[in-house]
N, C-alpha and C positions, 0 to 999 in steps of 0.2 A: 468549190462550187463552180460549175460550168453552165453556160447558156448554150442551147442548141437550137437549130432551125432546120426543118425538112425542106430540101430543095424542090421536092415534088408538090407538097401541099402548103408550104409556108407556115405550118404549125410550128410553135416554139415551146420551149420549156427549159427546166433547170435540172441538172444532174449533179451528183456528188461522187467524188472519187478521191484517191490519194495518189501521190507520186509513186508509191511502192505497190500499188494495186496491179494485179496481173489480168484481172477480168474486166468486163465491160462496166462502165459507170452505173450507179444506181439512179433510176429515174425518180425524181422528187415531184415534178409537176410537168404536165404535157397537155396541150390542147390546141384547138383551132382558133387561137388568139395570138396576139403579139404580147408576150409577157416581158416586162422590164423590171429590173431591180429598182426599188424606190428608197429603201433605207433599212436600217437595223435598229432594233430596240436597244436602249441603253442598259436596262436592268434585266433583260432576258435574252436567251439565245433564239431569237425569232427574227425572220426577215419579212419585210413588207414588199409586195410586188403590185404592179399595175397591170391591167389587161385591157386590150382593145381589139376590135374587129373592124373591118372596112365599113361596116354599117352601124357601128356604135362609137361613142366617144370613150376616151381613156378614163378608167375608174379604178379606185383602190378596191381590192377584193380581200376582205378579211378571211374568207374561206380558203384563200390560196396562200397560207402561211406555212412555211416549212421550218423545222428546227434543224439548224446546221450543227455539225460536229465541230469542236474546236481543234 
């Protein structure tokens, strides 16, 4: 799991790749917000992230949940 940020727009997001991959990483989540990793579920393969913009406060977003590969 990788976190990326655009230097032009400051949009952020998460990507998935492996060390053996030869192509570009798979985009899991991307948007005009600052996304941050908040935690992982104990009983499921789910990640929880927070999102904020310059004009909003940081919030948990349950619609922004990605299932990672092990």
